[in-house]
FIKOLZA-1660 file (N, C-alpha, C; in steps of 0.1 Angstrom, whole numbers, plus 5000, padded with zeros to 4 digits):
% residues 223
   i   px   py   pz ch aa at
   1 5008 4988 5000  A  X  N
   1 5000 5000 5000  A  X CA
   1 5009 5012 5000  A  X  C
   2 5006 5022 4991  A  X  N
   2 5014 5034 4990  A  X CA
   2 5010 5043 5002  A  X  C
   3 5019 5053 5004  A  X  N
   3 5016 5063 5014  A  X CA
   3 5002 5069 5013  A  X  C
   4 4995 5070 5024  A  X  N
   4 4982 5076 5023  A  X CA
   4 4971 5066 5020  A  X  C
   5 4974 5054 5016  A  X  N
   5 4964 5043 5014  A  X CA
   5 4966 5033 5025  A  X  C
   6 4957 5035 5036  A  X  N
   6 4959 5028 5048  A  X CA
   6 4952 5014 5049  A  X  C
   7 4943 5011 5040  A  X  N
   7 4936 4999 5040  A  X CA
   7 4938 4992 5027  A  X  C
   8 4942 4979 5028  A  X  N
   8 4944 4971 5015  A  X CA
   8 4933 4961 5013  A  X  C
   9 4936 4950 5006  A  X  N
   9 4926 4940 5004  A  X CA
   9 4919 4935 5016  A  X  C
  10 4907 4932 5015  A  X  N
  10 4899 4928 5027  A  X CA
  10 4887 4919 5023  A  X  C
  11 4882 4912 5033  A  X  N
  11 4870 4903 5030  A  X CA
  11 4861 4903 5042  A  X  C
  12 4848 4903 5040  A  X  N
  12 4838 4901 5051  A  X CA
  12 4830 4889 5048  A  X  C
  13 4829 4880 5058  A  X  N
  13 4821 4868 5056  A  X CA
  13 4812 4865 5069  A  X  C
  14 4801 4859 5066  A  X  N
  14 4792 4854 5077  A  X CA
  14 4799 4841 5083  A  X  C
  15 4799 4840 5096  A  X  N
  15 4805 4828 5103  A  X CA
  15 4795 4824 5114  A  X  C
  16 4797 4811 5117  A  X  N
  16 4790 4805 5129  A  X CA
  16 4801 4802 5139  A  X  C
  17 4797 4801 5152  A  X  N
  17 4806 4798 5163  A  X CA
  17 4814 4785 5160  A  X  C
  18 4827 4786 5161  A  X  N
  18 4835 4774 5159  A  X CA
  18 4841 4773 5145  A  X  C
  19 4837 4782 5136  A  X  N
  19 4843 4782 5123  A  X CA
  19 4858 4786 5124  A  X  C
  20 4867 4780 5117  A  X  N
  20 4881 4784 5118  A  X CA
  20 4885 4793 5106  A  X  C
  21 4890 4804 5109  A  X  N
  21 4894 4814 5099  A  X CA
  21 4909 4814 5098  A  X  C
  22 4915 4813 5086  A  X  N
  22 4929 4814 5084  A  X CA
  22 4932 4825 5074  A  X  C
  23 4944 4832 5076  A  X  N
  23 4948 4842 5067  A  X CA
  23 4963 4844 5066  A  X  C
  24 4968 4848 5055  A  X  N
  24 4982 4850 5053  A  X CA
  24 4984 4860 5041  A  X  C
  25 4996 4865 5040  A  X  N
  25 5000 4874 5029  A  X CA
  25 5015 4875 5028  A  X  C
  26 5020 4878 5017  A  X  N
  26 5034 4882 5015  A  X CA
  26 5035 4897 5017  A  X  C
  27 5047 4902 5021  A  X  N
  27 5049 4916 5022  A  X CA
  27 5063 4920 5018  A  X  C
  28 5064 4933 5013  A  X  N
  28 5076 4939 5009  A  X CA
  28 5075 4953 5014  A  X  C
  29 5086 4958 5020  A  X  N
  29 5084 4971 5026  A  X CA
  29 5097 4980 5023  A  X  C
  30 5095 4993 5025  A  X  N
  30 5106 5002 5023  A  X CA
  30 5112 5005 5037  A  X  C
  31 5105 5014 5044  A  X  N
  31 5110 5018 5057  A  X CA
  31 5099 5024 5065  A  X  C
  32 5100 5024 5078  A  X  N
  32 5090 5029 5087  A  X CA
  32 5092 5044 5087  A  X  C
  33 5081 5051 5092  A  X  N
  33 5082 5065 5093  A  X CA
  33 5069 5072 5092  A  X  C
  34 5066 5081 5102  A  X  N
  34 5053 5088 5101  A  X CA
  34 5041 5079 5105  A  X  C
  35 5030 5085 5108  A  X  N
  35 5018 5078 5111  A  X CA
  35 5006 5086 5106  A  X  C
  36 4997 5079 5100  A  X  N
  36 4985 5085 5094  A  X CA
  36 4975 5087 5105  A  X  C
  37 4969 5098 5106  A  X  N
  37 4958 5101 5116  A  X CA
  37 4945 5095 5111  A  X  C
  38 4944 5090 5099  A  X  N
  38 4931 5086 5093  A  X CA
  38 4929 5071 5092  A  X  C
  39 4938 5063 5099  A  X  N
  39 4937 5049 5097  A  X CA
  39 4924 5043 5102  A  X  C
  40 4920 5048 5114  A  X  N
  40 4907 5042 5120  A  X CA
  40 4895 5045 5110  A  X  C
  41 4895 5058 5106  A  X  N
  41 4884 5062 5096  A  X CA
  41 4885 5054 5083  A  X  C
  42 4897 5051 5079  A  X  N
  42 4899 5044 5066  A  X CA
  42 4894 5029 5068  A  X  C
  43 4897 5023 5079  A  X  N
  43 4892 5009 5081  A  X CA
  43 4877 5009 5083  A  X  C
  44 4872 5019 5090  A  X  N
  44 4857 5019 5092  A  X CA
  44 4850 5022 5078  A  X  C
  45 4856 5030 5070  A  X  N
  45 4850 5033 5057  A  X CA
  45 4851 5020 5048  A  X  C
  46 4862 5013 5048  A  X  N
  46 4863 5001 5041  A  X CA
  46 4853 4990 5045  A  X  C
  47 4851 4990 5058  A  X  N
  47 4841 4980 5064  A  X CA
  47 4827 4984 5060  A  X  C
  48 4824 4997 5059  A  X  N
  48 4811 5001 5054  A  X CA
  48 4809 4996 5040  A  X  C
  49 4819 4997 5031  A  X  N
  49 4817 4992 5017  A  X CA
  49 4816 4977 5017  A  X  C
  50 4823 4970 5026  A  X  N
  50 4822 4956 5026  A  X CA
  50 4808 4951 5031  A  X  C
  51 4802 4958 5041  A  X  N
  51 4789 4954 5045  A  X CA
  51 4779 4957 5034  A  X  C
  52 4780 4968 5028  A  X  N
  52 4770 4972 5018  A  X CA
  52 4770 4962 5006  A  X  C
  53 4782 4957 5003  A  X  N
  53 4783 4948 4991  A  X CA
  53 4783 4933 4994  A  X  C
  54 4781 4930 5007  A  X  N
  54 4782 4916 5011  A  X CA
  54 4769 4908 5009  A  X  C
  55 4770 4896 5003  A  X  N
  55 4758 4888 5002  A  X CA
  55 4754 4881 5015  A  X  C
  56 4764 4880 5024  A  X  N
  56 4761 4874 5037  A  X CA
  56 4756 4883 5048  A  X  C
  57 4757 4896 5046  A  X  N
  57 4752 4905 5056  A  X CA
  57 4737 4905 5056  A  X  C
  58 4731 4905 5068  A  X  N
  58 4716 4905 5069  A  X CA
  58 4711 4919 5064  A  X  C
  59 4698 4919 5061  A  X  N
  59 4692 4931 5056  A  X CA
  59 4692 4942 5067  A  X  C
  60 4690 4937 5080  A  X  N
  60 4691 4947 5091  A  X CA
  60 4704 4953 5092  A  X  C
  61 4715 4945 5091  A  X  N
  61 4729 4951 5092  A  X CA
  61 4731 4960 5080  A  X  C
  62 4727 4956 5068  A  X  N
  62 4729 4965 5056  A  X CA
  62 4722 4978 5058  A  X  C
  63 4710 4978 5063  A  X  N
  63 4702 4990 5065  A  X CA
  63 4708 5000 5075  A  X  C
  64 4716 4994 5084  A  X  N
  64 4722 5003 5094  A  X CA
  64 4737 5003 5093  A  X  C
  65 4742 5001 5081  A  X  N
  65 4757 5000 5079  A  X CA
  65 4764 5013 5083  A  X  C
  66 4758 5024 5079  A  X  N
  66 4764 5037 5083  A  X CA
  66 4764 5040 5098  A  X  C
  67 4754 5037 5105  A  X  N
  67 4753 5039 5119  A  X CA
  67 4763 5029 5126  A  X  C
  68 4764 5017 5121  A  X  N
  68 4773 5007 5127  A  X CA
  68 4787 5011 5126  A  X  C
  69 4791 5015 5114  A  X  N
  69 4805 5019 5112  A  X CA
  69 4809 5032 5119  A  X  C
  70 4799 5041 5120  A  X  N
  70 4801 5054 5128  A  X CA
  70 4804 5051 5142  A  X  C
  71 4796 5042 5148  A  X  N
  71 4797 5038 5162  A  X CA
  71 4810 5031 5164  A  X  C
  72 4814 5022 5155  A  X  N
  72 4827 5015 5156  A  X CA
  72 4839 5025 5156  A  X  C
  73 4838 5035 5147  A  X  N
  73 4849 5044 5146  A  X CA
  73 4851 5052 5159  A  X  C
  74 4841 5053 5167  A  X  N
  74 4842 5061 5180  A  X CA
  74 4844 5051 5192  A  X  C
  75 4845 5038 5189  A  X  N
  75 4847 5028 5199  A  X CA
  75 4861 5026 5202  A  X  C
  76 4865 5028 5215  A  X  N
  76 4879 5027 5219  A  X CA
  76 4885 5013 5215  A  X  C
  77 4878 5002 5217  A  X  N
  77 4883 4989 5214  A  X CA
  77 4885 4987 5199  A  X  C
  78 4877 4993 5191  A  X  N
  78 4879 4992 5176  A  X CA
  78 4892 5000 5173  A  X  C
  79 4894 5012 5178  A  X  N
  79 4906 5020 5176  A  X CA
  79 4918 5012 5180  A  X  C
  80 4918 5005 5192  A  X  N
  80 4929 4998 5197  A  X CA
  80 4932 4986 5188  A  X  C
  81 4922 4980 5182  A  X  N
  81 4924 4969 5173  A  X CA
  81 4931 4974 5160  A  X  C
  82 4926 4985 5155  A  X  N
  82 4931 4990 5142  A  X CA
  82 4946 4995 5144  A  X  C
  83 4949 5002 5155  A  X  N
  83 4962 5007 5157  A  X CA
  83 4966 5002 5171  A  X  C
  84 4971 4990 5172  A  X  N
  84 4974 4984 5185  A  X CA
  84 4985 4990 5193  A  X  C
  85 4994 4997 5186  A  X  N
  85 5005 5004 5193  A  X CA
  85 5003 5018 5195  A  X  C
  86 4991 5023 5194  A  X  N
  86 4987 5037 5196  A  X CA
  86 4987 5045 5184  A  X  C
  87 4983 5057 5185  A  X  N
  87 4982 5066 5174  A  X CA
  87 4995 5072 5168  A  X  C
  88 5005 5072 5176  A  X  N
  88 5018 5077 5172  A  X CA
  88 5030 5069 5178  A  X  C
  89 5031 5057 5174  A  X  N
  89 5042 5048 5180  A  X CA
  89 5055 5052 5174  A  X  C
  90 5066 5050 5182  A  X  N
  90 5079 5052 5178  A  X CA
  90 5086 5039 5172  A  X  C
  91 5099 5040 5171  A  X  N
  91 5106 5028 5166  A  X CA
  91 5107 5028 5151  A  X  C
  92 5114 5017 5146  A  X  N
  92 5116 5016 5131  A  X CA
  92 5108 5005 5125  A  X  C
  93 5099 4999 5132  A  X  N
  93 5091 4988 5127  A  X CA
  93 5078 4994 5121  A  X  C
  94 5076 4992 5108  A  X  N
  94 5064 4997 5101  A  X CA
  94 5051 4993 5109  A  X  C
  95 5041 5002 5110  A  X  N
  95 5029 4998 5116  A  X CA
  95 5019 4993 5106  A  X  C
  96 5022 4981 5101  A  X  N
  96 5014 4975 5090  A  X CA
  96 5010 4961 5095  A  X  C
  97 4998 4957 5093  A  X  N
  97 4992 4945 5100  A  X CA
  97 4983 4937 5090  A  X  C
  98 4982 4924 5094  A  X  N
  98 4971 4916 5089  A  X CA
  98 4962 4913 5101  A  X  C
  99 4949 4915 5099  A  X  N
  99 4941 4915 5111  A  X CA
  99 4928 4907 5108  A  X  C
 100 4924 4899 5119  A  X  N
 100 4911 4893 5118  A  X CA
 100 4902 4899 5130  A  X  C
 101 4891 4904 5126  A  X  N
 101 4881 4910 5136  A  X CA
 101 4868 4902 5135  A  X  C
 102 4863 4899 5147  A  X  N
 102 4850 4892 5147  A  X CA
 102 4839 4901 5153  A  X  C
 103 4827 4900 5147  A  X  N
 103 4815 4907 5152  A  X CA
 103 4804 4898 5154  A  X  C
 104 4795 4902 5163  A  X  N
 104 4783 4893 5166  A  X CA
 104 4772 4896 5155  A  X  C
 105 4761 4890 5157  A  X  N
 105 4750 4891 5147  A  X CA
 105 4746 4905 5144  A  X  C
 106 4746 4913 5155  A  X  N
 106 4742 4927 5153  A  X CA
 106 4754 4937 5151  A  X  C
 107 4765 4931 5147  A  X  N
 107 4777 4938 5143  A  X CA
 107 4783 4946 5155  A  X  C
 108 4782 4940 5167  A  X  N
 108 4790 4946 5178  A  X CA
 108 4804 4939 5178  A  X  C
 109 4815 4946 5180  A  X  N
 109 4828 4941 5180  A  X CA
 109 4829 4931 5191  A  X  C
 110 4835 4919 5188  A  X  N
 110 4838 4909 5199  A  X CA
 110 4851 4913 5205  A  X  C
 111 4851 4918 5217  A  X  N
 111 4863 4924 5223  A  X CA
 111 4872 4914 5231  A  X  C
 112 4866 4903 5235  A  X  N
 112 4873 4893 5244  A  X CA
 112 4876 4880 5236  A  X  C
 113 4885 4872 5242  A  X  N
 113 4888 4859 5236  A  X CA
 113 4895 4861 5222  A  X  C
 114 4890 4854 5212  A  X  N
 114 4895 4855 5199  A  X CA
 114 4889 4866 5190  A  X  C
 115 4884 4877 5197  A  X  N
 115 4877 4887 5189  A  X CA
 115 4886 4895 5180  A  X  C
 116 4899 4896 5184  A  X  N
 116 4909 4903 5175  A  X CA
 116 4922 4895 5175  A  X  C
 117 4926 4892 5163  A  X  N
 117 4939 4884 5161  A  X CA
 117 4946 4891 5150  A  X  C
 118 4959 4894 5152  A  X  N
 118 4967 4901 5141  A  X CA
 118 4982 4898 5143  A  X  C
 119 4989 4901 5131  A  X  N
 119 5003 4901 5131  A  X CA
 119 5008 4914 5125  A  X  C
 120 5020 4918 5130  A  X  N
 120 5026 4930 5124  A  X CA
 120 5038 4926 5115  A  X  C
 121 5041 4934 5105  A  X  N
 121 5052 4931 5096  A  X CA
 121 5065 4932 5105  A  X  C
 122 5076 4926 5100  A  X  N
 122 5088 4927 5107  A  X CA
 122 5095 4940 5104  A  X  C
 123 5105 4943 5112  A  X  N
 123 5112 4956 5111  A  X CA
 123 5120 4957 5098  A  X  C
 124 5126 4946 5094  A  X  N
 124 5133 4947 5081  A  X CA
 124 5131 4934 5073  A  X  C
 125 5130 4936 5060  A  X  N
 125 5127 4925 5051  A  X CA
 125 5137 4925 5039  A  X  C
 126 5141 4914 5035  A  X  N
 126 5151 4913 5023  A  X CA
 126 5144 4916 5010  A  X  C
 127 5152 4916 5000  A  X  N
 127 5146 4919 4986  A  X CA
 127 5135 4909 4982  A  X  C
 128 5136 4897 4987  A  X  N
 128 5126 4887 4983  A  X CA
 128 5113 4888 4991  A  X  C
 129 5112 4897 5000  A  X  N
 129 5100 4898 5009  A  X CA
 129 5099 4887 5019  A  X  C
 130 5088 4887 5025  A  X  N
 130 5085 4877 5036  A  X CA
 130 5070 4874 5037  A  X  C
 131 5067 4863 5042  A  X  N
 131 5053 4859 5044  A  X CA
 131 5049 4860 5059  A  X  C
 132 5037 4864 5062  A  X  N
 132 5032 4863 5075  A  X CA
 132 5031 4848 5079  A  X  C
 133 5034 4844 5091  A  X  N
 133 5030 4831 5096  A  X CA
 133 5015 4830 5095  A  X  C
 134 5010 4818 5091  A  X  N
 134 4995 4817 5090  A  X CA
 134 4988 4821 5102  A  X  C
 135 4979 4831 5101  A  X  N
 135 4971 4836 5112  A  X CA
 135 4958 4828 5112  A  X  C
 136 4954 4824 5124  A  X  N
 136 4942 4816 5125  A  X CA
 136 4935 4819 5138  A  X  C
 137 4922 4818 5137  A  X  N
 137 4913 4821 5149  A  X CA
 137 4900 4814 5147  A  X  C
 138 4894 4809 5158  A  X  N
 138 4880 4803 5157  A  X CA
 138 4870 4814 5160  A  X  C
 139 4859 4814 5153  A  X  N
 139 4848 4824 5156  A  X CA
 139 4843 4821 5169  A  X  C
 140 4843 4831 5178  A  X  N
 140 4838 4829 5192  A  X CA
 140 4823 4828 5193  A  X  C
 141 4816 4834 5183  A  X  N
 141 4801 4833 5183  A  X CA
 141 4796 4835 5169  A  X  C
 142 4783 4833 5167  A  X  N
 142 4777 4835 5154  A  X CA
 142 4778 4850 5150  A  X  C
 143 4781 4853 5138  A  X  N
 143 4782 4867 5134  A  X CA
 143 4790 4869 5121  A  X  C
 144 4800 4877 5122  A  X  N
 144 4807 4881 5110  A  X CA
 144 4822 4881 5113  A  X  C
 145 4830 4879 5102  A  X  N
 145 4845 4880 5104  A  X CA
 145 4849 4890 5093  A  X  C
 146 4858 4899 5096  A  X  N
 146 4864 4909 5087  A  X CA
 146 4879 4907 5088  A  X  C
 147 4885 4904 5076  A  X  N
 147 4899 4902 5075  A  X CA
 147 4905 4912 5066  A  X  C
 148 4916 4919 5070  A  X  N
 148 4921 4930 5062  A  X CA
 148 4936 4932 5064  A  X  C
 149 4942 4939 5054  A  X  N
 149 4955 4944 5055  A  X CA
 149 4955 4959 5057  A  X  C
 150 4964 4964 5066  A  X  N
 150 4964 4978 5068  A  X CA
 150 4978 4983 5070  A  X  C
 151 4980 4996 5068  A  X  N
 151 4993 5003 5070  A  X CA
 151 4991 5016 5076  A  X  C
 152 4994 5017 5089  A  X  N
 152 4993 5030 5096  A  X CA
 152 5004 5039 5093  A  X  C
 153 5015 5034 5088  A  X  N
 153 5027 5043 5085  A  X CA
 153 5024 5051 5073  A  X  C
 154 5031 5063 5072  A  X  N
 154 5030 5071 5060  A  X CA
 154 5038 5065 5048  A  X  C
 155 5049 5058 5052  A  X  N
 155 5057 5052 5041  A  X CA
 155 5051 5039 5036  A  X  C
 156 5054 5035 5024  A  X  N
 156 5047 5024 5018  A  X CA
 156 5051 5010 5023  A  X  C
 157 5042 5001 5024  A  X  N
 157 5044 4987 5026  A  X CA
 157 5036 4979 5015  A  X  C
 158 5042 4970 5008  A  X  N
 158 5036 4964 4997  A  X CA
 158 5032 4949 5001  A  X  C
 159 5019 4946 4998  A  X  N
 159 5014 4933 5001  A  X CA
 159 5011 4925 4988  A  X  C
 160 5012 4912 4989  A  X  N
 160 5008 4903 4978  A  X CA
 160 5003 4890 4983  A  X  C
 161 4997 4882 4975  A  X  N
 161 4992 4869 4978  A  X CA
 161 4984 4868 4991  A  X  C
 162 4974 4877 4992  A  X  N
 162 4965 4878 5004  A  X CA
 162 4955 4866 5002  A  X  C
 163 4955 4857 5012  A  X  N
 163 4947 4845 5012  A  X CA
 163 4939 4844 5025  A  X  C
 164 4926 4841 5024  A  X  N
 164 4917 4839 5035  A  X CA
 164 4910 4826 5033  A  X  C
 165 4909 4818 5043  A  X  N
 165 4902 4805 5043  A  X CA
 165 4893 4804 5055  A  X  C
 166 4882 4797 5052  A  X  N
 166 4872 4794 5063  A  X CA
 166 4869 4779 5063  A  X  C
 167 4871 4773 5074  A  X  N
 167 4867 4758 5076  A  X CA
 167 4855 4758 5086  A  X  C
 168 4844 4753 5081  A  X  N
 168 4832 4753 5088  A  X CA
 168 4833 4744 5101  A  X  C
 169 4826 4749 5112  A  X  N
 169 4826 4742 5124  A  X CA
 169 4813 4732 5124  A  X  C
 170 4808 4729 5135  A  X  N
 170 4797 4719 5136  A  X CA
 170 4783 4726 5136  A  X  C
 171 4783 4739 5138  A  X  N
 171 4769 4745 5138  A  X CA
 171 4764 4749 5125  A  X  C
 172 4753 4744 5121  A  X  N
 172 4746 4748 5109  A  X CA
 172 4735 4758 5111  A  X  C
 173 4729 4757 5123  A  X  N
 173 4717 4766 5125  A  X CA
 173 4716 4767 5140  A  X  C
 174 4712 4780 5145  A  X  N
 174 4709 4782 5159  A  X CA
 174 4696 4791 5159  A  X  C
 175 4686 4786 5166  A  X  N
 175 4673 4793 5166  A  X CA
 175 4669 4797 5180  A  X  C
 176 4663 4808 5182  A  X  N
 176 4657 4813 5195  A  X CA
 176 4642 4815 5192  A  X  C
 177 4634 4812 5203  A  X  N
 177 4620 4812 5201  A  X CA
 177 4613 4821 5212  A  X  C
 178 4601 4826 5208  A  X  N
 178 4592 4833 5218  A  X CA
 178 4586 4822 5226  A  X  C
 179 4579 4826 5237  A  X  N
 179 4573 4817 5246  A  X CA
 179 4564 4807 5239  A  X  C
 180 4556 4811 5229  A  X  N
 180 4546 4802 5223  A  X CA
 180 4551 4796 5210  A  X  C
 181 4564 4796 5208  A  X  N
 181 4570 4788 5197  A  X CA
 181 4574 4796 5184  A  X  C
 182 4571 4808 5183  A  X  N
 182 4574 4815 5171  A  X CA
 182 4589 4819 5171  A  X  C
 183 4596 4816 5160  A  X  N
 183 4611 4819 5159  A  X CA
 183 4613 4834 5160  A  X  C
 184 4624 4838 5168  A  X  N
 184 4628 4851 5169  A  X CA
 184 4639 4853 5158  A  X  C
 185 4635 4858 5146  A  X  N
 185 4644 4859 5135  A  X CA
 185 4656 4868 5137  A  X  C
 186 4654 4878 5145  A  X  N
 186 4665 4888 5147  A  X CA
 186 4677 4883 5154  A  X  C
 187 4676 4872 5162  A  X  N
 187 4687 4866 5170  A  X CA
 187 4690 4852 5166  A  X  C
 188 4683 4847 5156  A  X  N
 188 4685 4833 5151  A  X CA
 188 4696 4834 5140  A  X  C
 189 4703 4823 5138  A  X  N
 189 4714 4823 5128  A  X CA
 189 4713 4810 5120  A  X  C
 190 4718 4811 5107  A  X  N
 190 4719 4800 5099  A  X CA
 190 4731 4801 5090  A  X  C
 191 4739 4791 5089  A  X  N
 191 4751 4791 5081  A  X CA
 191 4747 4793 5066  A  X  C
 192 4755 4801 5060  A  X  N
 192 4754 4803 5045  A  X CA
 192 4762 4792 5038  A  X  C
 193 4756 4786 5028  A  X  N
 193 4764 4776 5021  A  X CA
 193 4773 4782 5011  A  X  C
 194 4784 4775 5007  A  X  N
 194 4793 4780 4997  A  X CA
 194 4786 4778 4984  A  X  C
 195 4793 4783 4973  A  X  N
 195 4787 4782 4960  A  X CA
 195 4784 4768 4955  A  X  C
 196 4792 4758 4960  A  X  N
 196 4790 4745 4956  A  X CA
 196 4780 4737 4965  A  X  C
 197 4776 4743 4976  A  X  N
 197 4767 4737 4986  A  X CA
 197 4753 4742 4983  A  X  C
 198 4751 4755 4979  A  X  N
 198 4738 4760 4977  A  X CA
 198 4731 4762 4990  A  X  C
 199 4717 4760 4990  A  X  N
 199 4709 4761 5002  A  X CA
 199 4712 4749 5012  A  X  C
 200 4715 4751 5024  A  X  N
 200 4718 4741 5034  A  X CA
 200 4705 4736 5041  A  X  C
 201 4702 4724 5039  A  X  N
 201 4690 4719 5046  A  X CA
 201 4694 4714 5060  A  X  C
 202 4685 4716 5070  A  X  N
 202 4687 4711 5083  A  X CA
 202 4674 4705 5088  A  X  C
 203 4673 4692 5087  A  X  N
 203 4660 4685 5091  A  X CA
 203 4660 4681 5105  A  X  C
 204 4670 4684 5113  A  X  N
 204 4670 4681 5127  A  X CA
 204 4672 4693 5136  A  X  C
 205 4661 4697 5142  A  X  N
 205 4661 4709 5150  A  X CA
 205 4661 4707 5165  A  X  C
 206 4650 4711 5171  A  X  N
 206 4649 4711 5186  A  X CA
 206 4653 4697 5192  A  X  C
 207 4663 4697 5200  A  X  N
 207 4668 4684 5206  A  X CA
 207 4670 4673 5197  A  X  C
 208 4674 4676 5185  A  X  N
 208 4677 4666 5175  A  X CA
 208 4665 4659 5169  A  X  C
 209 4653 4664 5172  A  X  N
 209 4641 4657 5166  A  X CA
 209 4640 4661 5151  A  X  C
 210 4635 4651 5143  A  X  N
 210 4633 4653 5129  A  X CA
 210 4622 4664 5127  A  X  C
 211 4625 4674 5119  A  X  N
 211 4615 4684 5116  A  X CA
 211 4608 4682 5103  A  X  C
 212 4595 4681 5103  A  X  N
 212 4588 4679 5091  A  X CA
 212 4585 4692 5084  A  X  C
 213 4596 4698 5080  A  X  N
 213 4595 4711 5073  A  X CA
 213 4599 4708 5058  A  X  C
 214 4590 4712 5050  A  X  N
 214 4593 4711 5035  A  X CA
 214 4600 4723 5030  A  X  C
 215 4613 4722 5029  A  X  N
 215 4622 4733 5024  A  X CA
 215 4624 4732 5009  A  X  C
 216 4617 4722 5002  A  X  N
 216 4619 4721 4988  A  X CA
 216 4614 4733 4981  A  X  C
 217 4605 4740 4987  A  X  N
 217 4599 4752 4980  A  X CA
 217 4607 4765 4983  A  X  C
 218 4616 4763 4992  A  X  N
 218 4625 4775 4996  A  X CA
 218 4634 4778 4984  A  X  C
 219 4634 4791 4980  A  X  N
 219 4644 4794 4969  A  X CA
 219 4658 4791 4972  A  X  C
 220 4665 4785 4963  A  X  N
 220 4679 4782 4965  A  X CA
 220 4687 4795 4962  A  X  C
 221 4695 4799 4972  A  X  N
 221 4703 4811 4971  A  X CA
 221 4718 4807 4972  A  X  C
 222 4725 4810 4962  A  X  N
 222 4740 4807 4962  A  X CA
 222 4747 4820 4967  A  X  C
 223 4754 4819 4978  A  X  N
 223 4760 4830 4983  A  X CA
 223 4776 4828 4983  A  X  C
% end
């Protein structure tokens, strides 16, 4: 990323608790120096674009994307995740990172446990560059994962071969109900199938009992 471009390639995906997220990238750098005051805003703005264009984000999240990212931009924990060494760190090590952030169903930042996982580039790199050690984290709860590359420094750091993988856990669906049995859609979750899976059927619901639900008429959505 060139000077002044603080957010690089990124991806937003729907996840279920227990899904394993992996990420890595190669990097080539010049030198450390200076710090951009706009990095938190840049990451929030990139996240806004990711939410708006995501097939996995719920309609409720998309409708409130602006309010969500504005709130995150003013959240201390989000700022600490984006710039973990502070707004004006010293030293010669570039403030460039690969980061995994987790959010719950309502897009609140998961602040504890595996909510934030990241690596920083090394202080010096040879002409052939270097790769991040594979970064991995399990989704602590149902919601979303945002993986991105960033550079808080004013001097350029160049990234290549950005790769993100998701290995599904055991949860396909999680439902919550009102007293008389109606599903609470706002806090219920269902895993999105990959392009080769299509619509995921789940015929075993409450306490593993077979559900006589005819999902054959449900439109198949490839996400």
